[in-house]
C-alpha positions, 0 to 999 in steps of 0.5 A: 692835134700836134698842139695839145700833145705840146699842152699835155707835156707840159701838164705831165712836167708841172704834174710830175714837178709839183708831184715831187715836191710833195713828196720832199715836203712829206719827208722833210716834214716827216724828219722834222716831226720825228726829229722834234724840228718844229718848234713855235713862239719860245723854242719849246718843242711841239709833241705831235702823237705818232698816229697824227704824223703817220696821217700827215704823212700818207695824206700828204702821199697820197696826193703826189704819188697819183699825181707823178703817175699820172704826170708821165702817162698823160705826156704818153697820151693815156686817156685814163690820165686825163680823169685822174689829172682832173680829179688831182686837180680839184686837190690842188686848187688848195694849193694856192698860189702855184696848184691853183694856176696849175690846177685852172689851166689844167682844167681849161686845156682838158676841157677845151679839148673836149669841146674839141673833140665833141664839135669834131664828132658832132661835125662829122655825125651831120654830115653823114646824115645829109 
């Protein structure tokens, strides 16, 4: 079981780092849109409507904040954190290549642990019924 604690620390660190990077990107993107740092081709600025800015920033921040919270929670071995992280893995699959790698490894580790728990439960039930 000590091996799983090390895996949870690794998963927690990855999700905390990925969440922090996401928040930094959201802040830089917001500042870039606000100060018209974003341009195309002939250095003509793109005018982004205010409502689109708000929607974009909210969406970008909605994923990293739960990622950081769940990352800290899984290092403390909270059961609910596993479920939150599995949901976040679905979103992180889209962030190729790092998010995809983190998501696949996380899903494998958590599913392997649940299989081990199920086999130990089934084994103890079989032993108690014999």
